[in-house]
C-alpha positions, 0 to 999 in steps of 0.5 A: 849625809842624812843617814849619817845624821840619824845614826849620830842622833841615835847614838847620842840618844843611846849613850845619854841613856846608857847609865840608866838603861844598864841598871835595868834588866832587858825585860824591864828596859823593853817594857819601859820602851813599850810603855812610852811607845804606847803613849806615842812618845817616840823620842823617849821610847827609842833608846830603850828599844834599841838597848833592849834589842841589843841585850836580848840578842846578846842573851840569845832571846830571839823572841824578845829581841824580835819584839824589841826590833818590831817596837823600834821599827814602829818608833821609826828607828830604821832609816829605810823607806816605808815600802821597804819596811812594809815589805820586810814585815810582810816577809817576816810574817810569812816566814818567821816561825816565831810569828807563825806560832806566837799570836800575841807577837804576830798581832803586834807585828801586824799593828806595826805594819798597819801603822806603816801601811797607813802612810802609803797604802790604804788597802794594805792598811785595812787588811793589816788592821782587820787581822789585828782586830781578829787576833785581838778578839781571839786573844781578848786583848782589849787595848789592841781591839779598840786601837784596831777599830780606830785604825779601821775608822781611819781607813774608812775616812781615807776611803771617803766613808765619813759616817763609818769613820766617825762611828768606829773612831768614836767607839775606839775612843770610848773603849780606850777611855773605859779601859784607861788606855791613856795613849789611845785616848790622846791619839784618838782625841788628837787625830779626831781634832785633826780630822775635824779641822780638815772638815772645817769644824773648828769649834769641835776640833778645839774641844778635842784638842783641849782634851788631848792636851789636858790628858797629856799634861796629866801624864808627863811620860806622854810628852807634849801632844804636838798633833793636838796642838797643831790642830788647835792652832790651825783651828784658831787661825781658821776662826780668825784668832791669829793673835792668840794663836801666835802667842800660844805658838811662841809659848809652846816653841819655848817649852824645853821638852819640845825643844829637845825634839827636832821632830816636834819643832819641825811640825810646830814651825810648819804651823808657825809658817801657816800662821805667818802666811795667814797674816800675810807675812810671806817672808816670815813664813818662808823663814819658819818653813826653812827652819822646819825643813832643816829640823826634819832633815836633821833627824831624817823625818821622812814622813814630813820632809816632802810635805815641807818641801811642797809647802815651801815651794808654794811660799816661794811661788807666792813670793814670785820666785818661780825657779826656786818654787819649781826646784822645791816642788821637784824635790818634794815629788822626788823625796816622796817617791824615794821615801815610798810615800806614794799617795803624795807623789801625784799631789806634789807633781800636780803642784810642780806642773802648775809652776811649770805652766806659770813659766810657760813650760808647757811640754815639761808640764805635760810630761809631769802630769803624765808621770802623776797620772801613771802613779795615780793609776797605780793607786786606783788599781791597788784600792780594794773597795768601791769607796776606795777607788772612787775616793781616789778618783775624786781626789785626782779630779783636779789633777786630770782637769788641769792636765786636760785644760793644759792640752786644750789651751796650749796644744789642741791635741784632741787624742791626747786630751781624750787619753787623759780623761779615759785614763782616769774615768775609763780605768776606774769604771772598768776596774770597779766592774771587774773587782771582786773578793781578794782572799784567794791563795792567788791573791796572797801571792799577788800581794808579794809580787805587788810589794816587789813592784812598788819597791821598784817604783821608788827608784823609777824616774822616767815616764817610760819606766813608771808606765811600765811598772804601772802596767805590771802592777795592774796585771798583778792586781787583776790576778788577785781580783778575778770575778768570773760572774762579771764577764762583759769586760773581762777579756778587754780589761787592760785594753786602751781605747783610742779615739779612733776606735771610739769614732769607728763604733759610732753611727753618723747620727751619734755624738759623744759629749764628754764634759770636764768642769773646772775653773776658769773654764770648762770644756766638752770633748766632742766625738763623732764618727767623722771628727773630734774637737774640744769646745770651751764652756763657762767655768765651774763658778758659773755652772755650779750655781745654775745646777744648784738653782735647777735642782732646787726648783725641781725638788720643789716640784716647780717647772724649772723651765728658766733654769733648764733653759739656762743650763741648755745655753751653758752646756749644749747650745755652744756645741753644734753637734748637740743640735744636729745629731739624733743620739747624744752619749753624755759623759758627765763630770762633777755636779753634772751627774745630777743634771738630766740633759734630756729635760733641758729646754732648747732654743725652740722651747722644747725639751731635748727628749722631744727630738733627740735620744740621750744616753749616759755613760760613766766614761767613753771607754766603758761605753765602747767596751759595753757596746762592742762586747760579744754577747750571747744572743737569746732571741725572743726572751725579753719583753718590756711594755709600758701601758696606759700612757696617753702618748697620742696627745704628746709631742714625742717622736719615735725615740730610743730611750733605753737599751737593756742587754740586747733589747732596744725599747722604743717609745712610739707615737703611732695610731696603735699606741693611741688606740690600745694604750700601749706605746712600746715596740720591742726589737731584738738588737742583732 
């Protein structure tokens, strides 16, 4: 039904404009469509592009027919999933002779692919726009040079590099203004306003949105800048100007040019739902959101259908209709998967799992989280930068925390809880250690393989199928990122470390404490050679202010003893294993990465380091792999000495505080140290 709807709409658009279009030459029709596309007025551009492609194909002009086809794809004419569109363009770039020889058209094709990949794959997006940038410089094409720069700024934003994003987008906006690229100006002003709203910088967002709206008003062919208007309305709501926002929204919804576009009406009604929700009118919000969803479905706007379904699910949840909320949350995840919008799938599945938990469907929620984690793992592996991987894992933190809490509260399965954490922390850390440049010929071949597997992922619904595809994608990813220089983990790069393996690697005097900070409770997963369990701790709302208070005192160079004592009570005192083991391996979470556990004060008013050794690891998996890795022995090749320190007057006991390679350095309280001023003994760790 959805496919039929979009065909009918496109036919109507083409028929409506046929009289005007036929009066123009094929080249003039194409140029008109490209002009409107460059202004991001897709509704107006589509009929011109469809007609131009038909005219060029009829005349046998392959080059311009391809140009019109690419522009039509960019305008969203093809009702096929985004990964399929991206894959199709990848094949064209690799095999079409025109795209091999015509650099202008190749640049345009890469720009089209870059806009599609921006919705589904940030790593691919960055590669696309990097090549566009290079070609634009070679061809001295200022418009695409600045547009590529701005898109690379968006890639930085998605990776969490806000400084890089701000610099690139600002330069792109200045460049677009200099060369009078009106479409580029409206686009970058609108998207900057949206980004500022996401960061809570609402006053600044209003300024950029107003500039975009004013520029569009002065350029009638640009159509109404809905992205800028949405950002403006959301900023007004956030600033408490709800009445003014409501009045402005009604005026915009009544505009004839906006009413002609189901896509624009869908986005504005979505904003109307947010406004009604902010005013506490949930039934009205549900009404607006249902209208928005109907508008989006009518023209098969795949980009926003899953988002609308998820938001409508949340509204039904707030209205205490959990069965309907669960149905829509499931629809959102399925739509995102079938449309190929992979980054959204884990988010929507996390929402679904929470609704299932609210209905006491704990087994179903666990399976939903497993599915989300498998897809999140695909995304982490596909990211091609340290920032990209860490941004993804940071964004997934809430997902893994809630999954862990589900297991801790409702099943007590420590092995499963351990696997949940290590799938997140263990995978990303080992992957970062192994990642490297991806420009080899093998990397190019691997990209084709990964693209095929990602297409299969769109139709995989069982956890078993998704997990199998995740593993295949992982292996394909590693073939493009071989880094011979880093060999510690290379032989075990896809090894799943089990709880039993970790336990067997520990001595009787060691304990691994792996923290999960969340609300309403935090947890510590404790692993020793002879056992494992989960301890429940205070929530993030209690821990975070205490950490902040400790850091404030420490930065001011105060003793911070009271804060150190409180943190000990929150983080270590509830854990008996933290008292009776000589060596603690701490895997921290969130703000705890800033806490020196060895400087906390125990119940005897002693620092932890006075009686115990504290080591830190990014994950239990990386700790295990580094500990068990085969190492080439180089006896008697290293020495670390610390001199002139009066350890004889301290309360330190002999404690291992650092291990570098195969060397263990021990600070020792002994007569020799007191007499000579040296307090280091070096052992070869055989």
